[in-house]
N, C-alpha and C positions, 0 to 999 in steps of 0.2 A: 420557379423554384420549388421542390419538392417539399411537402409538409414534414416538419420535424416529428421524430416518433413521440409518444406519450411520455408524460414525465415520469421519473423514477418514483419508487415505492417508499413512502414514509411509513414507519412501523406504527402499527395500530395502538395507539394510547390516547385516551381520553379521561378526563377527569370524572366524568359521569358514568362511563362503561367500564366494568370490570370484565375484562375479555381473558379467558383461560383456554389453553389448548390441552386436549385430553390425548396423551400418548398412552399406548399399551406396551407392558414388557414382551407380549407375545400376541399372536392372534387367539381369539376365544378366551380372553381373561376378564371379560365383563366390562368392556369400555362403555358400551351403549347402557347397561344397567346403571354404572355409576353417573354416565351423563344424565340419564333420567332422574336419578336420585338427587343429584347436585342441583339440577334445574328446578324440580320441585321444591327442594329446600330453599333455594334461592327466591322461588316464585312466593314463598310464604312470607317473606320480608317485603318483596317488591312485586306485588300482583301486576300481572299484565305487562311486566318490563323485563322478561327474561326470553332469550333467543338461543336456538341451538343451530349449528351449521355443521354439516357434513360435506366437506369439499368433493370427496370422492367416494363412491360407494359401488360395491359390487354385488351381483346376486339378483334374484327376482324381485320385482317390485314388492311383492306380498312380505318379503322378509326386510325390505329396506328399514334402515335405522330411523329415517324421518317418519315412517308410518308407526314405529314403535313409540316415538315421542308424541306423536299425535293422539295415540290410543291411551297411553298412560300419564301424560302431562298435557292435556289439551289447552291449558292457558299459556303454554310456552310456543312462542312463534319458532317455525322451523323451516329449514331450506337445504337441498341438496344440489350442489353445483353440476355435479357429473355422475351419473347413474349409468352404470354398465350391467347388463343383465346376466353375464356369465359369471358364476361365483369363484373366480380365480383372482390371483394378484392382480392390481389395477394395470400394471404395464402390459400384462398379457390380455386382460379384459379389453383394454384400450385398444391394442392392435388387432384383436379379432372383431372389433365391432364395426368395422367398415366406416368409421367416422374419423374426422381430423383428430389427431391426438393433441390435446391442449399442450402448449409449452409451459414450462414452470413458471414462467413470467405471467402468463395468461391466468393461471391458476391462482396465483398469489394475488394478482391484481383483482380478480373476482372475490377472492376472501376477504381482501381488505376494504373493497367497495361494500361489501355486506355488512361488515363491522362499521364502516362509516354511516351507512343508513341506519344502523341500530342507534349508534350514538346521537345521530340527528333526529330521531323520532322519540328519543328519551328512554330508550332501552337501558337498563342498569347492569344487566348480566349478560354475557355472550359465552357459550361454551362450543368450541370448535373441536370437533372430534376427527382423529385421523383414522386411517384403515390399516388393520393388521398390527405389526410390531413397529418399533422405533425405525428400523432399516428396511421394512418392507418397502418395495418401490412404488413411487407415483406413476402415474400415466406415461410419463416420458422416459422412465426407467431410472431417474435419479431417486435414492434412498429418500424417504420422507424427513429423516433427521437433517439432511443436507438441504432438501428442497424447501422446507419451511423456515429454515434459519434467517432468512432476510426479515421476516415477520417478528422474530424474537418475542413470540406470546410466551408470558409465563405458564408453566406446565403443572397440570395434576398427572402424575404417573400411575397408571393402573397396574399393580403389582401381579405377579402370578402366584396364585395359591396352591398350585399344583406341584406333583413331585419334579424337582429340578427347577421350581419357581424362584427360589432363593438367587440362584446364580443368574437366572434370566433377569430378574428385577435389577440386580446390582449391575449387571453389565449394560442394561438399557439405561440406568440412570447415568452411568459413567459415559455413554455414548452421547447422551444429552448435554451433560456437564462440559465435556470437551468441545461441544460446538457452540458453547456460551449460551445455553438454555438456563433459565433460573427454575429449577423444580421446586416448586412452593409446598407440594404436598405428595406424599405416596399413599394410595388407598387400595385395599384389597380385600377380598372375602377372608372371614375367619372360619377355620375348619380345625377339628380336633386331631386328625390323622397326622398331617405334616407340620403343623404349627408354624407355617412360614410366616405368619403375621408376628408372632411373639419374637422371633428372631429378627426379622427386618426391622421391628419398632426399635429394638435395642441397637441394632447396627446402624440405622441412619441417625438416631439421637446422638450416638457416640462420635461416628466419623463425619457428618454433614449437618448436624444440627437441623434437620428436615423432619417434621412431625409425620408420623404413620398413622392412619386411621383405618380400623377394620369394621365391617358390617357382616351380618349373618349373611350366609348364601341364600340365594332365591330358592323357593320351593321347587320341588321335582315337578318336571313337565307333567300335566294331567292328561287324562285319557281324552277329554273332550276339549275343544277349543274353548268353549264357554267357561268351563271350569278353570281352564289355565289362566284366561283373562281375569276372572275373578280372584285367583290366588295371587296372581301378580299385582293387581289392583291393591289388595290388601297389603301385600308386601312393601310396595312403594309407599303406601299411605303411612304405614308403620315407621319404616326405616328412615323415610324422608324427614320425620319428626324426631327421630332419634338424637341423642345429645352428640354423639360422635359424628353425624353427618352434619348437624348444625354447627359443630364445631369447626369442621372444615370450611364452611362457608364464613364463619366469623374470622377464621385465619386468613382465608384469601381476601376478605375485605380489608383487613388490617394491612396485609402485604401490599395492596394495591395502593392504599393511601401513603403507606411508607415510601414506597417507590417514587410517588409523586413529590413528597415533602423532601426527599433526599436529593432529587434532581433541581427542585426549586432553591434549595439551600446552598448547593454545591458551590456556586459562584462567589457568594459572599464568603465562604468557609476558605475558599482557594486563596481569595485576595488577602484573607487575614493570615494564612499559614505558609503560602508558597511564594518562593522566590523565582520568577519566571525568567527564562533565558531571552536575551535580545529584547527586552521590554523596560521601558521606563514606567514603573508601577505607579508613580505619582500621577500619571496621565490615564490610569486604567481604573474602570469602575466595573461593578459586577456585570452590567449589560455588555461589556465589551468581551467577556470571557465566553467562549465556545464550550457550553456544558454537552459532553458526548456521552449518550446512553450506550451506543454500540456502534459496530460498524462492520459492514459486509461488503464484499467486491470493491468498487470505487467509492462507495458512499459511507459517511458517518450517518448516525441517527443523531440529531441534535435538538436540544430544547428550543422551542420556538419562541421569539422574543416576547410574545404576549403571555407566556405561560408561568412567568415568575409569580405572578400575583394570584393567589387561590381565589376561586369564585366564591361567593357567598352562599349560593345553594346550587344543588344539581339541576335547578331548573333555569339558571342562568344561561345566557347565550354563550359565555365563555366556557362552560362546562362541556359543551359538545364541540369545541375547537379542538383540533388536533394538536397534541402538546409536542409531538416530534415532527421533524421535517427531515428529508434526505437531503445530505449535503455533499456534493461532489468534492471529493479530497483533491482540490486543483494544485496543491503543492506537493502531491504524493507524500504527505506526511514528511515534510523537510526531505524529499527526494528519495526516501527509502522504499516507498511502495511499489511493487512489481506484480506480484501474483494475487493481489486482491486481498483484503482485510478478511480475516477469519477463514483463509484458505485451509480446508480440511486436511490436504496432503501435508502441508507445514505444520499444521497443529498436531497431527499423528506423529510426524517426524520428532517434534519437540517431545511429545510425551514418551516416545519410544526410548530416546537418548536418556531422558530424564529417569525413566523407570530402570534402564540397563545400567546407567553410570552415576546419575546425579552429576556432581562434578569430581574430577580427578585432576591432580596436579600433573603438569606437562612437562616440567623440567626433566630431560633423560628419559621421558616415558613416550608411550605412543598408544593411541587407541584407534579403532577402525574408521570411525568418522573423519579424524584428522588426516589420516593416511590417504583415504580415498580421496577427499576433498582436494588435499595437495596435487595429487597426480591429476585429477580432473581439471584444475586450474592451470597447471603447466601446459597440460595437452592442448586446452582450449584456447590459450594465448597464442598458439603457433609462432612462438617467439624462440628462435634457437638459443638465444643468450640465457634465457631464465631457467634456472635449475633448482632453486631453493625458494622455500616458503616459510616466512616468519609470521606467525600469528600475533595479534593484539587486539585491542578492545574496540577501537573505533577509527575513524579517519584521521583525526588529529594525532592520535598516538601512533598510527601507522607511518604518518608523515615523519615524526620524531625519529623513529626507526630507520626510515629512508635516509634522512639527514645524517644520522650517525653513520651509516654504511657508506654513504657517498663522500662524506667529508674526511673520514679515515681514510678511504682508498686514494683519494688525491693527495692528502697529507704525506702519505708513506711514498706514493710514488715520486712526488716532486721534492720531498725532503723538506717541507716546512715545519718549522718548530712549533711547540704548542703556543709560544708568544706571539706567533704570526697568525692572526686571525683570518680566517676564510669567510667569504661571502658566497653567495649563490647568483646565478644568472637566471633571471625570470622575466616576467611580463607585468606591465602596469595593470592595476585593477585584479590582480591575482588574490586568491584566498585559499590558505591551505589548513586551517584550523585555528583553533583559541588556546592551544597550549603555547608556552613562552617561545619554544624553538620554532614551532610551525608559524606563529605570528612574525617572527624575525625573518621569515622567507618572503615576507610581503612588504611592499613600500608603505609609508606612513599612510593611514587613512583614518576614517571616522571608526574603524573597527578596532585600531590598535593605539591612536595617538595619545589617549588618555590612561594607557595601561603602564603602571609604573616601572616595569623591567622592560618593556618593549624597546628594543634597539635592532632597527632594520638593518640586514647586514646583506648587500648585495647591489646589483643593478638590475633595473627592470626596464626592458625595452618597450618603446610604444610600438604600435602594429596596425596593420590594415584590418578592417573588420567587414563582415558580410551581412547584408540587410537586403530585403526585398523593399524597394521604394517605389512607390506608384506603378506597382506591376512588373517592375525590372529588378532581376537580380544583379546587386552591384557590390564589387569589393570598393569599400570607402577607405581612402588614405587620409589620415589626419593632416590637417592643413600645414602644420609645421614640418611634416616629413615629405610632402610633395615634391620638393626640390631634388631629394635622394631618391624617393620611390616612384615618383611619377604621379599622374592624376588618377581620379576613380576610374573604374573600367567596368562596364557592363557586360553581362553574359546572357546566354540564351536560356540557361536553366541553372539550379543549384548543382546538379550533377557536373555540369562543365567546370564550375568552379572547384569541385573536388577531383576533377582529372588533373592531378597534381603531376603526374609522368607526362601527359600531353601538354601541360602548360610548361614544363621544363624544356620539352622539345622545341617550344616556340621561344625560349629564352626568357620567359617571365621571371624566373628566379634570380637572373644575374644581378638586377639591381638591388633586390633583397640581400643577396650573400655579400655584396660589395658594401652595403650599409652596416651589415651585422660585423663584417670584418674589420671595417674601418673603426667602428664604436669600439670593439673589443682591443684593438691596437692602442687607441687613445686612453682607455682605462688602464692597460698594462704600463703605459708610460706614466701614468699617474700613481704607479705603485699599488694598484688594486690587485688583490689576490682572490682567486674563485676556487671553490672545492667542487661544485656540482651546477648542473642546469636542472631546474625544477618547473615543469610548466603542466597546466591542465589541458590535455590534448582537445582541440577544437573550440571548446566552449569554456569560458571562465565563469564559474556559476554565481557564487556569492558576490563577487565583484561588479555584478550588473548584467549577468547573462549575455555576455559578448561573445558572438560568434566569430572566431579569429579565422583569418584567411589561412587555410591549412598549408598553403604553399609558403607562408613566412615561417611558421612553426616547423616545417620541413627544413626550410633554409638554415634555420637557427641550429638545428641538430646538425646537419652536414657540415656547417662552417666550423662549429665547435669540435667534431669529430677529426675534421681535416687540418686542425690547428693547434697541436700540443704546444708549439712553440709560444703561444700566446698566453700559457698558463703556468709554464715551468719557471723556476728561479733563474734570473739572470745569469748568463755564464755557467750554466750546468748542463749536464747531460743525464740521461735516464735511458733505461734499456725498453726499447719498444716491444710491447707484447706481441708473441707470434700467433696467438690464437685469433682466428676471424671473429670470435664472439667476445674478446676482451674490450674493455672500454678503452677508448683514446679521447685525447683532449681533455674532456671531463666526464665523469659518470652522468648519464642523462637518467633523470627520475621523472617518471610520468604519473602525475597525480590523477589516477582514474576513479577516485573515490565517488564522485558525482556521475562521471561522464562514461564510465565503464559497465560491463555486464548488461548490454543491450539497451541501456538508456537512451543512446543515440541510434539504435538499431543495429549494433553489432556487438560481438562478444567483447571486443577490445576497441575503444575509440581510438587508440593509435594506429590501427589500420587505415584510418582515413589519411594519414600522414605517409603511410607505406614506408615506416621506419620502425626500428625496435628499441625499446627502452633497455637500459642497463638494471634499473630498478623500478618497479611498478607497483602501485599502492591501490587497494580495492576494498571497498566497504559498500555502505548503503544497500544497493540491489543484491549484494552478496547473498542475503538470506531472505530475500524476496520482500523484505519489508517486516520481518517479525521480531529479530532479536539482535542485538548489537554483535558486530564481528568485523574484524579487518585483517586482511593478508598483505604482507609486504613481500613481493616476489623480487629476488635478485640473481644475478648472473653467478657462475662458479667463480669468475674472476673476483667479484666483490666478495664473495664468501671466504675464498682464501686468503683475502686481506687480513682477516682476523684469526687466522690459523698460526698457532706457535705453540712453544712448549710452556709458555707463560699464561697462567690462568688470567691474569689482568689484561691480556690482549684480547680476550673473547668479547663479543658483543654483549655488554653487561646491561641488558635491559629486559624486562618481563614484566608480566601482570599476574596477579592472583589468579585470575580467571582466564588465562591464556590457553586458547584453542579448546574452550569449554565444549564438551561433548554435544550439548543441546545445540549451541550455535553451529557446530561443524556438521552435525546430521542435518539441521535445517538448511544450512547454505548447500550441502550436497543435493539434498531434494530439489532446492530452488534452482541451481545452476543446471541441473540435468532437466528440469522441467522447460526451463527457457531454450536449452540447446534443442529439446525435442520439439518445441514450438517452432523453432528457426527451421529446422530440418522439414517439418512437416507443412511448412507454409502457412502457419496461423496467421501471418501478418501480411498475406498476399492482397487481402481486401484493401489494406492501407496502401501498399506499394502501387496499386493500380488506380489510385486516386490522383492521377496526373502526374506522378512523380517519374514515371518510366516514359520518358519523353521519345518517342520514335525519332531516328535521325540525329540524336544528340551526338555531337562530335567525339564524345569519349567512349562510344558504344563498343569499340572493339577492344579497349583495354580495361575500363572499368565499368561494369554493368550499371545502368542508370537506376536500375531497381535496387541497388545496394545503398543509393542515397535517397532516402526516403523519410517520410514522417506519418504518424497516426493522423495528423491534422491535414486535410485535403489541401491539395495546392491551390484550388480556386478559392478557398477560404483565406489563405494566406495573401495571395495576389489581391483578393477583393478588398481585404482589410488595409492593405498597404495602400491602397488608393485614396483612403480617407486622410489626405495630406493635411487638412486643417488640424487634425488631431495627432496622426501618427507620423513619426519622422522615418520608421522603418520597422519591419517585422521578419522574423525568420521562423522556420519549423525544421526540426531534424529529429528522427526518431520519435520519442514521446514527448518532446518538449516543444512548446510555442511560446515565444517571447515577443512581446509588442512594446516597441519603444515609442513612448509618447512625447510629443513636444513640450518643452517647458522653457518660457522666456527667461526664466530666472536662472537657468542652467540646469544641467543633469547631474546625476550621481545619488548617492544613497539617501541624502537628506532632501531630495526633491520630493514634491507632494503631487506631482503631474497624474500619478496613476491612481491616486487615492478614489477620486469619484468613480472611475470605471469598476475599481474593486468593490467599492460600496454598493453599486448597482447589482453586481454579480452576487454579493452576499445578500441583499434584499431578495433576489431571487423571485419566485413565483409562489405568493401565498395561497393561490387557489388552484393548484394543480388537480387533475382529476384523480390522481392517485395520492393526494395529500400534498401538503406545502413542500417545496424543494428550493435549494439554492446551491451556488457555488462557493465553497469555502476556498479562497486564495490569499496569496501574499504578493506583496510588491517588493521591488528592489529599486527604490527612488523612483525615477520615471519609467521603470520597466514593469509591467504586468507580465507575469508569466503563468502559464498553465502547464500541468504535467499529467499526461495519461499513465496509466499502468500498462504492463505488458499484457494483461487480460482485458483491458478495455475494449468495448465493442464497437463496431461502426455506428449503431443506433446511438450509444452514449455520446460518441464525439459529435454527431449530428445535433443532438439535443443541446450540448454544451455550446457548439458552433453557433447555432440559432440565437441562443441567448446572448451570446457575446457580439453578434452583429446588432442586436437591438441595443444593448447598452452602450456601445461605442457611438451609435447615432444619437443618444441623448444629450 
């Protein structure tokens, strides 16, 4: 078995080490001079305990920044990671060096490793100096502001004192700020001609509460090297003792302590002030609360469990322990995360919309982000029925909108009165949200049975599910349904199960359709009335991560659409719609809040059923994981139901922040980025991990590569063979669900998955790049993990390796 890749990167934070990154507003603004000044000033407080790191340097060795430090601050330890002799931008210098260009990850790992060494040997200060300006490229070509973001070191920004430097400095600050950096101080040279210092000191005090320090400029270069060294030595000696310079060091020391104190106190404060969702807080203690300092890519940076108690002195062993660890976001932040935390494209999209619009009301109005997002979604769905987009805040409210649409359409077509209450047809274990109407769409369960106004309205079918059991892909039929639906059935691959047309040609759907038809006929005889079908295509999420046999869901839709006689009033007639895109039987609502927009590997999860919804709801991945937004898409036939000359016939539903421009712009950027990744083959590495099975029986109709997962097939099948603990497992798109055995019964209140979850949360405290773990959640006896759409093959291998270990314990 290949060795897993190295652990992820824990942000460098130690109690004993005050680490700061020196960014420049531009090149030639004095970064190395200020690094030297600050290092010397820090060394006066902590002799022999100050270090300087230059990750990337260009130019001849004689002019290298580490040599400058050695000459003028000899008691400061220093190191350069990558030195290129050509004095050009690092991305050019690296390319021309005829050496292997270091990846961003390699450069960050070495930077973090040097910081860890400093902490372990008792250093108290570390200054990490960047090259050029904030957006100067690193060796790989990534701008430094983006490249160094995972470290999230606090920043000292060296401002530009030259003509044009005010704009450069403010722009540099805003670039760092938008990427989540904490700029703790701005420093620059004082000079009389342009007076940039005076303006910037006032500007940053007023707008950002960031102190600005100024020092006199270095002396002019002398004619002889000896004189120049003497002049600079005197300059550093005087200015490093100046109150303004020592004031910066005092401020940085204070901010370091404040940051740690805030992290250590947050959990206790949260428990006192916050009412958490889905949490019995009487069972919660501060140690159970995940304190998140930042997030980037697939990982949170979280406070390590041993960090909450301050050390007694900087010489104690705990002071050199990492305070932060990298935590894989295993729930994709409640299923929202797709393009990575702190994605700069999404950040800039949000900033652009906020700067252009702020928020504007949407009733009888339009703005470009909403208009373009609407057309992008309708086109991407490839559903000829859908023509309209209704905006709301989140998945639950989007479902409320869908219900109002579907129930009104059915009521008017079949002539039901307001007193004749309509229910929905759904599936057992479904979950559509926490608002009252959305809750009423689901059967009684632990989610809703104690909610005072809950009144489940509908009938919920039981159904066959899909699991990989002991290495075999199986459609599992509930025991009580086997007489009607037949026994369990094994298939050669997951793609064979999803070949719904091929299975229909073999008649596999007939027993499903007969069972559904007979059930609906019985309900009709009982006087039950229905107004819509609502299902989560393919996967029932919060209800227990159940992968439903797609053929059963397809059969349900087909039976309903072919059977308007089962839903109309007795002894009445109605006009059958002539349009092929009009709803028949009942309006079909697909809740794609969780499963849509590439979570399962495709733009629309309904495509697995090879059928189209009349109403479709989308949220979570819609904005790539950044801000709340939901869209409910509807057919023209549904839309026209609300059209009349009476204002009260309109869909009287709306939100203060309907179609907020920030959300729409972010969603537009997110959807386009995922579509681009799909077209460009960004997930080919995942599709090739055993999912594209040669000779699959469905190869001529449904490409096997279209049914795939981020999680390798061999991992899934290997874990499924741990039959002492695992009852079954499935993976599709970015989702992995492990159903664990529980002798006391399965369901939301099962504790079977807790021990595995706790093992993943414990993680690895001794990772070579710092401690790391997997933050994940369980649904009763089901442990699930969710990758993002930007998760790498290496990251999946790393998580998979840890998962194998924990399941064996």
